[in-house]
Backbone and ligand atoms as CSV (ligand in chain L), in Angstrom:
chain,resi,resn,atom,element,x,y,z
A,1,MET,N,N,24.096,25.017,1.529
A,1,MET,CA,C,23.696,23.807,2.193
A,1,MET,C,C,24.191,22.614,1.691
A,2,ARG,N,N,25.137,21.912,2.265
A,2,ARG,CA,C,25.652,20.527,1.819
A,2,ARG,C,C,24.861,19.310,1.715
A,3,ARG,N,N,23.786,19.435,2.550
A,3,ARG,CA,C,23.072,18.265,2.539
A,3,ARG,C,C,21.524,18.420,2.394
A,4,PRO,N,N,21.179,18.899,1.202
A,4,PRO,CA,C,19.907,19.135,0.663
A,4,PRO,C,C,19.131,17.893,0.872
A,5,SER,N,N,19.565,16.934,0.655
A,5,SER,CA,C,18.859,15.478,0.946
A,5,SER,C,C,18.519,15.153,2.001
A,6,LEU,N,N,19.211,15.583,3.228
A,6,LEU,CA,C,18.911,15.259,4.598
A,6,LEU,C,C,17.762,16.380,4.979
A,7,ILE,N,N,17.997,17.756,4.516
A,7,ILE,CA,C,17.109,18.512,4.783
A,7,ILE,C,C,15.575,18.227,4.411
A,8,LEU,N,N,15.698,17.859,3.314
A,8,LEU,CA,C,14.281,17.484,2.444
A,8,LEU,C,C,13.612,16.147,3.358
A,9,ALA,N,N,14.481,15.297,3.643
A,9,ALA,CA,C,14.082,14.010,4.379
A,9,ALA,C,C,13.379,14.598,5.609
A,10,THR,N,N,14.204,15.294,6.320
A,10,THR,CA,C,13.811,15.746,7.706
A,10,THR,C,C,12.209,16.452,7.355
A,11,ALA,N,N,12.237,17.260,6.523
A,11,ALA,CA,C,10.843,18.142,6.342
A,11,ALA,C,C,9.694,17.043,6.180
A,12,ALA,N,N,10.058,16.233,5.204
A,12,ALA,CA,C,9.146,15.095,4.961
A,12,ALA,C,C,8.622,14.417,6.004
A,13,ALA,N,N,9.563,14.174,7.028
A,13,ALA,CA,C,9.383,13.325,8.373
A,13,ALA,C,C,8.467,14.065,9.149
A,14,LEU,N,N,8.762,15.355,9.313
A,14,LEU,CA,C,7.866,16.383,9.992
A,14,LEU,C,C,6.556,16.172,9.590
A,15,GLY,N,N,6.429,16.694,8.097
A,15,GLY,CA,C,5.024,16.436,7.517
A,15,GLY,C,C,4.416,15.452,7.551
A,16,THR,N,N,4.950,14.046,7.613
A,16,THR,CA,C,4.076,12.893,7.972
A,16,THR,C,C,3.695,13.028,9.485
A,17,ALA,N,N,4.450,13.280,10.401
A,17,ALA,CA,C,4.034,13.187,11.970
A,17,ALA,C,C,3.091,14.334,12.097
A,18,ALA,N,N,3.176,15.444,11.351
A,18,ALA,CA,C,2.059,16.440,11.433
A,18,ALA,C,C,0.626,16.002,11.065
A,19,ILE,N,N,0.624,15.196,9.883
A,19,ILE,CA,C,-0.447,14.494,9.272
A,19,ILE,C,C,-1.061,13.519,10.281
A,20,ALA,N,N,-0.119,12.628,10.710
A,20,ALA,CA,C,-0.480,11.378,11.689
A,20,ALA,C,C,-1.171,12.238,12.945
A,21,THR,N,N,-0.583,12.889,13.491
A,21,THR,CA,C,-1.209,13.585,14.915
A,21,THR,C,C,-2.255,14.513,14.725
A,22,ALA,N,N,-2.765,14.997,13.506
A,22,ALA,CA,C,-3.773,16.020,13.407
A,22,ALA,C,C,-5.110,15.097,13.960
A,23,ALA,N,N,-6.020,15.758,14.626
A,23,ALA,CA,C,-7.159,14.972,14.779
A,23,ALA,C,C,-8.055,14.767,13.713
A,24,VAL,N,N,-8.429,13.425,13.520
A,24,VAL,CA,C,-9.209,12.963,12.552
A,24,VAL,C,C,-10.395,12.148,13.129
A,25,LYS,N,N,-11.487,12.379,12.694
A,25,LYS,CA,C,-12.647,11.518,13.062
A,25,LYS,C,C,-12.294,10.098,12.572
A,26,PRO,N,N,-12.763,8.879,13.261
A,26,PRO,CA,C,-12.441,7.725,12.961
A,26,PRO,C,C,-13.169,7.353,11.647
A,27,GLU,N,N,-14.376,7.881,11.471
A,27,GLU,CA,C,-15.054,7.555,10.286
A,27,GLU,C,C,-14.429,8.192,9.093
A,28,THR,N,N,-13.783,9.444,9.227
A,28,THR,CA,C,-13.157,10.105,8.133
A,28,THR,C,C,-11.835,8.958,7.748
A,29,ALA,N,N,-11.001,8.400,8.860
A,29,ALA,CA,C,-9.968,7.751,8.579
A,29,ALA,C,C,-10.278,6.465,7.982
A,30,ILE,N,N,-11.601,5.936,8.328
A,30,ILE,CA,C,-11.891,4.545,7.680
A,30,ILE,C,C,-12.302,4.974,6.255
A,31,ALA,N,N,-12.827,6.052,6.119
A,31,ALA,CA,C,-13.331,6.064,4.445
A,31,ALA,C,C,-12.137,6.538,3.781
A,32,TYR,N,N,-11.221,7.189,4.243
A,32,TYR,CA,C,-9.861,7.596,3.571
A,32,TYR,C,C,-9.119,6.339,3.301
A,33,ARG,N,N,-9.069,5.289,4.370
A,33,ARG,CA,C,-8.184,4.143,4.133
A,33,ARG,C,C,-9.066,3.140,3.003
A,34,GLN,N,N,-10.124,3.142,3.192
A,34,GLN,CA,C,-11.013,2.197,2.088
A,34,GLN,C,C,-10.725,2.811,0.709
A,35,ALA,N,N,-10.929,3.961,0.668
A,35,ALA,CA,C,-10.601,4.494,-0.656
A,35,ALA,C,C,-9.273,4.156,-1.186
A,36,GLY,N,N,-8.446,4.282,-0.549
A,36,GLY,CA,C,-6.873,4.035,-0.840
A,36,GLY,C,C,-6.849,2.355,-1.168
A,37,TYR,N,N,-7.516,1.467,-0.459
A,37,TYR,CA,C,-7.533,0.068,-0.819
A,37,TYR,C,C,-8.396,-0.122,-1.965
A,38,THR,N,N,-9.583,0.640,-2.215
A,38,THR,CA,C,-10.310,0.447,-3.340
A,38,THR,C,C,-9.341,0.859,-4.655
A,39,MET,N,N,-8.610,1.953,-4.551
A,39,MET,CA,C,-7.700,2.530,-5.621
A,39,MET,C,C,-6.555,1.413,-5.925
A,40,LEU,N,N,-6.149,0.800,-4.974
A,40,LEU,CA,C,-5.111,-0.209,-4.934
A,40,LEU,C,C,-5.444,-1.502,-5.762
A,41,GLY,N,N,-6.752,-1.943,-5.447
A,41,GLY,CA,C,-7.368,-3.129,-5.838
A,41,GLY,C,C,-7.771,-2.708,-7.213
A,42,TRP,N,N,-8.172,-1.768,-7.487
A,42,TRP,CA,C,-8.679,-0.998,-8.949
A,42,TRP,C,C,-7.365,-1.373,-10.173
A,43,ASN,N,N,-6.330,-1.053,-9.317
A,43,ASN,CA,C,-5.026,-1.187,-10.338
A,43,ASN,C,C,-4.391,-2.534,-10.205
A,44,PHE,N,N,-4.524,-3.167,-9.023
A,44,PHE,CA,C,-3.806,-4.501,-8.783
A,44,PHE,C,C,-4.774,-5.551,-9.629
A,45,GLY,N,N,-5.976,-5.551,-9.588
A,45,GLY,CA,C,-6.815,-6.501,-10.189
A,45,GLY,C,C,-6.547,-6.761,-11.808
A,46,PRO,N,N,-6.408,-5.726,-12.703
A,46,PRO,CA,C,-6.085,-6.040,-13.960
A,46,PRO,C,C,-4.731,-6.535,-14.044
A,47,MET,N,N,-3.619,-6.191,-13.225
A,47,MET,CA,C,-2.397,-6.762,-13.211
A,47,MET,C,C,-2.350,-8.263,-12.894
A,48,ALA,N,N,-3.229,-8.575,-11.951
A,48,ALA,CA,C,-3.324,-9.955,-11.657
A,48,ALA,C,C,-4.016,-10.682,-12.637
A,49,GLN,N,N,-4.888,-10.214,-13.498
A,49,GLN,CA,C,-5.559,-10.809,-14.746
A,49,GLN,C,C,-4.506,-11.151,-15.740
A,50,MET,N,N,-3.684,-10.290,-15.881
A,50,MET,CA,C,-2.599,-10.433,-16.987
A,50,MET,C,C,-1.640,-11.624,-16.466
A,51,VAL,N,N,-1.266,-11.433,-15.125
A,51,VAL,CA,C,-0.326,-12.358,-14.807
A,51,VAL,C,C,-0.734,-13.687,-14.780
A,52,ARG,N,N,-2.106,-13.942,-14.545
A,52,ARG,CA,C,-2.841,-15.336,-14.695
A,52,ARG,C,C,-2.966,-15.694,-16.091
A,53,GLY,N,N,-2.922,-14.685,-16.942
A,53,GLY,CA,C,-3.140,-15.025,-18.388
A,53,GLY,C,C,-4.719,-15.071,-18.550
A,54,LYS,N,N,-5.352,-14.390,-18.052
A,54,LYS,CA,C,-6.793,-14.248,-18.189
A,54,LYS,C,C,-7.073,-13.003,-18.966
A,55,THR,N,N,-6.191,-12.053,-19.355
A,55,THR,CA,C,-6.200,-10.979,-20.426
A,55,THR,C,C,-4.901,-11.117,-20.994
A,56,PRO,N,N,-4.651,-10.599,-22.036
A,56,PRO,CA,C,-3.520,-10.376,-22.889
A,56,PRO,C,C,-2.493,-9.687,-22.267
A,57,TRP,N,N,-1.132,-10.084,-22.185
A,57,TRP,CA,C,0.021,-9.573,-21.529
A,57,TRP,C,C,0.217,-8.021,-22.263
A,58,ASP,N,N,0.229,-7.019,-21.510
A,58,ASP,CA,C,0.527,-5.637,-21.786
A,58,ASP,C,C,1.296,-4.987,-21.071
A,59,ALA,N,N,2.559,-5.065,-21.256
A,59,ALA,CA,C,3.826,-4.292,-20.583
A,59,ALA,C,C,3.691,-2.902,-20.083
A,60,ALA,N,N,3.152,-2.373,-20.969
A,60,ALA,CA,C,2.929,-0.693,-20.945
A,60,ALA,C,C,1.829,-0.438,-19.834
A,61,GLU,N,N,0.684,-1.204,-20.223
A,61,GLU,CA,C,-0.356,-1.188,-19.102
A,61,GLU,C,C,-0.159,-1.621,-17.602
A,62,PHE,N,N,0.751,-2.965,-17.866
A,62,PHE,CA,C,1.227,-3.282,-16.274
A,62,PHE,C,C,1.867,-2.379,-15.656
A,63,ALA,N,N,2.900,-1.414,-16.468
A,63,ALA,CA,C,3.801,-0.600,-15.875
A,63,ALA,C,C,3.062,0.619,-15.250
A,64,ARG,N,N,2.012,1.111,-15.985
A,64,ARG,CA,C,1.171,2.246,-15.561
A,64,ARG,C,C,0.549,1.902,-14.213
A,65,ARG,N,N,-0.091,0.599,-14.225
A,65,ARG,CA,C,-0.617,0.476,-13.134
A,65,ARG,C,C,0.470,0.126,-12.029
A,66,ALA,N,N,1.478,-0.551,-12.240
A,66,ALA,CA,C,2.453,-0.727,-11.237
A,66,ALA,C,C,3.071,0.752,-10.450
A,67,GLU,N,N,3.119,1.597,-11.336
A,67,GLU,CA,C,3.618,2.882,-10.926
A,67,GLU,C,C,2.451,3.567,-9.948
A,68,ARG,N,N,1.041,3.452,-10.345
A,68,ARG,CA,C,0.226,3.933,-9.403
A,68,ARG,C,C,0.058,3.133,-7.880
A,69,VAL,N,N,0.254,1.872,-8.031
A,69,VAL,CA,C,0.248,0.820,-6.855
A,69,VAL,C,C,1.554,1.460,-5.902
A,70,ALA,N,N,2.528,1.685,-6.719
A,70,ALA,CA,C,3.662,2.212,-5.624
A,70,ALA,C,C,3.532,3.435,-5.012
A,71,LEU,N,N,2.707,4.433,-5.573
A,71,LEU,CA,C,2.401,5.663,-5.252
A,71,LEU,C,C,1.371,5.586,-4.143
A,72,ILE,N,N,0.375,4.757,-4.290
A,72,ILE,CA,C,-0.813,4.553,-3.240
A,72,ILE,C,C,-0.188,3.915,-2.197
A,73,ALA,N,N,0.484,2.866,-2.145
A,73,ALA,CA,C,1.014,1.970,-0.984
A,73,ALA,C,C,1.334,2.924,0.053
A,74,PRO,N,N,2.372,3.855,-0.118
A,74,PRO,CA,C,2.828,4.478,1.012
A,74,PRO,C,C,1.882,5.435,1.833
A,75,GLN,N,N,0.602,5.559,1.258
A,75,GLN,CA,C,-0.463,6.503,1.916
A,75,GLN,C,C,-1.358,5.750,2.628
A,76,LEU,N,N,-1.107,4.509,2.743
A,76,LEU,CA,C,-2.118,3.814,3.713
A,76,LEU,C,C,-2.187,3.984,5.036
A,77,LEU,N,N,-0.820,3.670,5.526
A,77,LEU,CA,C,-0.452,3.676,6.977
A,77,LEU,C,C,-1.234,4.682,7.561
A,78,GLU,N,N,-1.122,6.102,7.189
A,78,GLU,CA,C,-1.937,7.158,7.943
A,78,GLU,C,C,-3.338,7.120,8.004
A,79,GLY,N,N,-3.822,6.036,7.475
A,79,GLY,CA,C,-5.401,5.825,7.436
A,79,GLY,C,C,-5.863,5.045,8.622
A,80,PHE,N,N,-4.879,4.585,9.520
A,80,PHE,CA,C,-5.013,3.724,10.657
A,80,PHE,C,C,-4.754,4.412,11.940
A,81,PRO,N,N,-5.199,5.686,12.285
A,81,PRO,CA,C,-4.971,6.450,13.431
A,81,PRO,C,C,-5.550,5.612,14.553
A,82,GLU,N,N,-4.851,5.844,15.699
A,82,GLU,CA,C,-5.376,5.176,16.987
A,82,GLU,C,C,-7.067,5.775,17.239
A,83,GLY,N,N,-7.811,4.674,17.554
A,83,GLY,CA,C,-9.311,5.024,17.832
A,83,GLY,C,C,-9.972,4.678,16.693
A,84,SER,N,N,-9.355,4.387,15.501
A,84,SER,CA,C,-10.269,4.094,14.275
A,84,SER,C,C,-10.392,2.743,13.986
A,85,ASP,N,N,-10.517,1.822,15.082
A,85,ASP,CA,C,-10.935,0.619,14.960
A,85,ASP,C,C,-12.240,0.405,14.986
A,86,THR,N,N,-12.908,1.509,15.461
A,86,THR,CA,C,-14.549,1.381,15.359
A,86,THR,C,C,-14.833,2.803,14.842
A,87,GLY,N,N,-16.227,3.000,14.503
A,87,GLY,CA,C,-16.714,4.307,14.126
A,87,GLY,C,C,-17.383,4.187,12.608
A,88,ALA,N,N,-17.177,3.063,11.949
A,88,ALA,CA,C,-17.942,2.786,10.581
A,88,ALA,C,C,-17.646,1.368,10.416
A,89,THR,N,N,-18.216,0.981,9.415
A,89,THR,CA,C,-18.248,-0.462,9.149
A,89,THR,C,C,-16.674,-0.650,8.501
A,90,THR,N,N,-15.961,-1.554,9.148
A,90,THR,CA,C,-14.478,-1.806,8.541
A,90,THR,C,C,-14.102,-3.176,8.953
A,91,GLU,N,N,-13.363,-3.755,8.112
A,91,GLU,CA,C,-12.882,-5.007,7.967
A,91,GLU,C,C,-11.460,-5.242,8.872
A,92,ALA,N,N,-11.070,-3.818,9.239
A,92,ALA,CA,C,-9.844,-3.789,9.743
A,92,ALA,C,C,-10.062,-4.458,11.157
A,93,LYS,N,N,-9.224,-5.435,11.847
A,93,LYS,CA,C,-9.195,-6.004,13.020
A,93,LYS,C,C,-8.613,-5.205,14.066
A,94,PRO,N,N,-9.428,-5.216,15.405
A,94,PRO,CA,C,-8.644,-4.447,16.286
A,94,PRO,C,C,-7.301,-4.781,16.853
A,95,ASP,N,N,-7.127,-6.177,16.211
A,95,ASP,CA,C,-5.489,-6.551,16.471
A,95,ASP,C,C,-4.401,-5.605,15.596
A,96,ILE,N,N,-4.799,-4.756,14.896
A,96,ILE,CA,C,-3.889,-3.868,14.373
A,96,ILE,C,C,-3.216,-2.964,15.278
A,97,TRP,N,N,-4.230,-2.327,16.259
A,97,TRP,CA,C,-3.875,-1.258,17.018
A,97,TRP,C,C,-3.115,-1.998,18.321
A,98,LYS,N,N,-3.121,-3.092,18.568
A,98,LYS,CA,C,-2.720,-4.125,19.487
A,98,LYS,C,C,-1.251,-4.409,19.041
A,99,ASN,N,N,-1.012,-4.566,17.985
A,99,ASN,CA,C,0.074,-4.962,17.350
A,99,ASN,C,C,0.726,-3.848,16.265
A,100,MET,N,N,0.706,-2.601,16.538
A,100,MET,CA,C,0.693,-1.634,15.571
A,100,MET,C,C,2.446,-1.984,14.993
A,101,ASP,N,N,3.421,-2.258,15.912
A,101,ASP,CA,C,4.865,-2.424,15.286
A,101,ASP,C,C,4.652,-3.307,14.187
A,102,ASP,N,N,4.020,-4.654,14.506
A,102,ASP,CA,C,4.153,-5.477,13.520
A,102,ASP,C,C,3.122,-5.043,12.290
A,103,PHE,N,N,2.302,-4.431,12.325
A,103,PHE,CA,C,1.281,-3.810,11.326
A,103,PHE,C,C,2.183,-2.872,10.406
A,104,LYS,N,N,3.021,-2.157,11.021
A,104,LYS,CA,C,3.868,-1.280,10.307
A,104,LYS,C,C,4.860,-1.992,9.692
A,105,LEU,N,N,5.335,-2.983,10.108
A,105,LEU,CA,C,6.275,-3.879,9.272
A,105,LEU,C,C,5.676,-4.571,8.236
A,106,LYS,N,N,4.476,-5.022,8.383
A,106,LYS,CA,C,3.758,-5.427,7.195
A,106,LYS,C,C,3.330,-4.577,6.087
A,107,MET,N,N,2.912,-3.305,6.667
A,107,MET,CA,C,2.688,-2.322,5.588
A,107,MET,C,C,4.136,-1.771,5.052
A,108,ASP,N,N,5.276,-1.907,5.447
A,108,ASP,CA,C,6.276,-1.342,4.878
A,108,ASP,C,C,6.743,-2.503,3.870
A,109,ASP,N,N,6.629,-3.742,4.203
A,109,ASP,CA,C,6.573,-4.764,3.141
A,109,ASP,C,C,6.093,-4.389,1.785
A,110,LEU,N,N,4.756,-4.051,2.011
A,110,LEU,CA,C,3.881,-3.841,1.007
A,110,LEU,C,C,4.555,-2.526,0.072
A,111,VAL,N,N,5.212,-1.515,0.835
A,111,VAL,CA,C,5.500,-0.279,0.321
A,111,VAL,C,C,6.902,-0.743,-0.425
A,112,LYS,N,N,7.648,-1.541,0.151
A,112,LYS,CA,C,9.271,-1.871,-0.497
A,112,LYS,C,C,8.759,-2.917,-1.667
A,113,GLN,N,N,7.881,-3.800,-1.677
A,113,GLN,CA,C,7.805,-4.582,-2.731
A,113,GLN,C,C,7.025,-3.894,-3.821
A,114,SER,N,N,6.209,-2.978,-3.524
A,114,SER,CA,C,5.517,-2.149,-4.605
A,114,SER,C,C,6.375,-1.412,-5.413
A,115,LYS,N,N,7.427,-0.734,-4.494
A,115,LYS,CA,C,8.652,-0.207,-5.318
A,115,LYS,C,C,9.397,-0.797,-6.173
A,116,LEU,N,N,9.613,-2.102,-5.659
A,116,LEU,CA,C,10.428,-3.044,-6.633
A,116,LEU,C,C,9.557,-3.571,-7.813
A,117,LEU,N,N,8.198,-3.458,-7.597
A,117,LEU,CA,C,7.363,-3.871,-8.740
A,117,LEU,C,C,7.249,-2.707,-9.768
A,118,ALA,N,N,7.219,-1.456,-9.280
A,118,ALA,CA,C,7.426,-0.340,-10.308
A,118,ALA,C,C,8.649,-0.318,-11.086
A,119,ASP,N,N,9.700,-0.660,-10.007
A,119,ASP,CA,C,11.162,-0.822,-10.650
A,119,ASP,C,C,11.242,-1.997,-11.839
A,120,ALA,N,N,10.823,-3.127,-11.388
A,120,ALA,CA,C,10.558,-4.058,-12.461
A,120,ALA,C,C,10.124,-3.819,-13.717
A,121,ALA,N,N,8.847,-2.989,-13.561
A,121,ALA,CA,C,8.104,-2.869,-14.553
A,121,ALA,C,C,8.584,-2.056,-15.765
A,122,LYS,N,N,9.866,-1.006,-15.215
A,122,LYS,CA,C,10.423,-0.205,-16.096
A,122,LYS,C,C,11.312,-0.781,-16.891
A,123,SER,N,N,11.742,-2.258,-16.522
A,123,SER,CA,C,12.798,-2.994,-17.120
A,123,SER,C,C,12.147,-3.709,-18.446
A,124,GLY,N,N,10.610,-3.873,-18.306
A,124,GLY,CA,C,10.184,-4.540,-19.528
A,124,GLY,C,C,10.205,-5.973,-19.500
A,125,ASP,N,N,11.021,-6.513,-18.466
A,125,ASP,CA,C,11.326,-8.044,-18.416
A,125,ASP,C,C,10.055,-8.737,-17.923
A,126,GLU,N,N,9.431,-9.291,-18.870
A,126,GLU,CA,C,8.030,-9.810,-18.503
A,126,GLU,C,C,8.215,-10.851,-17.186
A,127,ALA,N,N,9.296,-11.888,-17.235
A,127,ALA,CA,C,9.194,-12.823,-16.131
A,127,ALA,C,C,9.575,-12.057,-14.861
A,128,ARG,N,N,10.380,-11.056,-14.975
A,128,ARG,CA,C,10.813,-10.394,-13.778
A,128,ARG,C,C,9.627,-9.702,-13.208
A,129,MET,N,N,8.725,-9.115,-13.929
A,129,MET,CA,C,7.582,-8.265,-13.728
A,129,MET,C,C,6.470,-9.287,-12.904
A,130,LYS,N,N,6.340,-10.462,-13.616
A,130,LYS,CA,C,5.300,-11.291,-13.140
A,130,LYS,C,C,5.775,-11.902,-11.821
A,131,GLU,N,N,7.028,-12.205,-11.703
A,131,GLU,CA,C,7.553,-12.732,-10.473
A,131,GLU,C,C,7.444,-11.488,-9.249
A,132,GLN,N,N,7.858,-10.344,-9.669
A,132,GLN,CA,C,7.661,-9.327,-8.602
A,132,GLN,C,C,6.359,-8.999,-8.145
A,133,PHE,N,N,5.417,-9.329,-9.041
A,133,PHE,CA,C,3.903,-9.264,-8.914
A,133,PHE,C,C,3.308,-9.988,-7.819
A,134,LYS,N,N,4.010,-11.250,-7.896
A,134,LYS,CA,C,3.765,-12.426,-7.047
A,134,LYS,C,C,4.071,-12.158,-5.470
A,135,GLN,N,N,5.569,-11.401,-5.609
A,135,GLN,CA,C,5.919,-10.962,-4.264
A,135,GLN,C,C,5.269,-10.018,-3.717
A,136,THR,N,N,4.585,-8.833,-4.394
A,136,THR,CA,C,3.756,-7.801,-4.004
A,136,THR,C,C,2.469,-8.558,-3.459
A,137,ALA,N,N,1.996,-9.408,-4.166
A,137,ALA,CA,C,0.639,-9.932,-3.798
A,137,ALA,C,C,0.724,-10.655,-2.468
A,138,GLY,N,N,2.011,-11.312,-2.209
A,138,GLY,CA,C,2.211,-11.932,-0.978
A,138,GLY,C,C,2.384,-11.014,0.065
A,139,THR,N,N,2.571,-9.940,0.050
A,139,THR,CA,C,2.522,-8.925,1.196
A,139,THR,C,C,1.150,-8.407,1.404
A,140,CYS,N,N,0.285,-8.392,0.292
A,140,CYS,CA,C,-1.039,-8.133,0.618
A,140,CYS,C,C,-1.678,-9.316,1.583
A,141,LYS,N,N,-1.409,-10.309,0.799
A,141,LYS,CA,C,-2.038,-11.621,1.645
A,141,LYS,C,C,-1.668,-11.741,3.045
A,142,ALA,N,N,-0.479,-11.610,3.384
A,142,ALA,CA,C,0.212,-11.780,4.683
A,142,ALA,C,C,-0.510,-10.822,5.733
A,143,CYS,N,N,-0.883,-9.801,5.238
A,143,CYS,CA,C,-1.438,-8.612,6.106
A,143,CYS,C,C,-3.028,-8.964,6.283
A,144,HIS,N,N,-3.568,-9.290,5.022
A,144,HIS,CA,C,-4.979,-9.700,5.193
A,144,HIS,C,C,-5.257,-10.863,6.063
A,145,ASP,N,N,-4.283,-12.010,5.900
A,145,ASP,CA,C,-4.475,-13.180,6.840
A,145,ASP,C,C,-4.675,-12.855,8.300
A,146,LYS,N,N,-3.797,-11.668,8.824
A,146,LYS,CA,C,-3.877,-11.745,10.269
A,146,LYS,C,C,-4.580,-10.364,10.608
A,147,TYR,N,N,-4.758,-9.328,9.759
A,147,TYR,CA,C,-5.245,-8.210,10.216
A,147,TYR,C,C,-6.686,-7.612,9.582
A,148,ARG,N,N,-7.103,-8.674,8.305
A,148,ARG,CA,C,-8.545,-8.100,7.837
A,148,ARG,C,C,-9.488,-9.228,7.992
A,149,SER,N,N,-10.719,-8.990,8.456
A,149,SER,CA,C,-11.798,-10.010,8.561
A,149,SER,C,C,-12.526,-9.769,7.357
A,150,GLU,N,N,-12.455,-11.004,6.463
A,150,GLU,CA,C,-13.016,-11.152,5.480
A,150,GLU,C,C,-14.240,-12.089,5.583
A,151,ASP,N,N,-15.419,-11.735,4.640
A,151,ASP,CA,C,-16.341,-12.765,4.744
A,151,ASP,C,C,-16.325,-13.830,3.957
L,1,ASC,C1,C,-5.460,-8.783,-5.139
L,1,ASC,C2,C,-6.477,-8.127,-4.318
L,1,ASC,C3,C,-5.939,-8.539,-3.122
L,1,ASC,C4,C,-4.645,-9.073,-3.275
L,1,ASC,C5,C,-4.351,-10.532,-2.628
L,1,ASC,C6,C,-3.198,-11.159,-2.867
L,1,ASC,O1,O,-5.889,-8.614,-6.558
L,1,ASC,O2,O,-7.625,-7.550,-4.492
L,1,ASC,O3,O,-6.325,-8.336,-1.751
L,1,ASC,O4,O,-4.560,-9.358,-4.720
L,1,ASC,O5,O,-5.342,-11.395,-2.969
L,1,ASC,O6,O,-3.083,-12.307,-2.279
């Protein structure tokens, strides 16, 4: 096999498609994505505290949490299957499903910036980590502003 990476990529794409098309109850998808965002926030919060100087800077702790964020972010999109705009209490606006291409672009921004955050964290360069944290938080905010109904 001359192109193992292509074969792996194809297998991964098919796997994702299979997961996305499997019948999932709306309430199950809502619970899944809320769990994902809870875990994202669990890790993002302490990083924000460090960036804002509310807790002491700890590069190793920041890196550990950045790695987690980069792993969680790519798992969120599949928590928004068609029909999961209702079925349980959710802050996800119906606009998500009316603008799914745009929503996917915003989710992709989060995935990319989270990856860059984990990369920056490996460098140990504090200024770079803080700047990349702000870039990543900006992608959270961009999506929330448009697609999350917050009280
Ligand atoms: C957080 C958190 C978010 C984002 C967002 C960034 O720590 O819980 O939802 O950062 O506030 O603007």
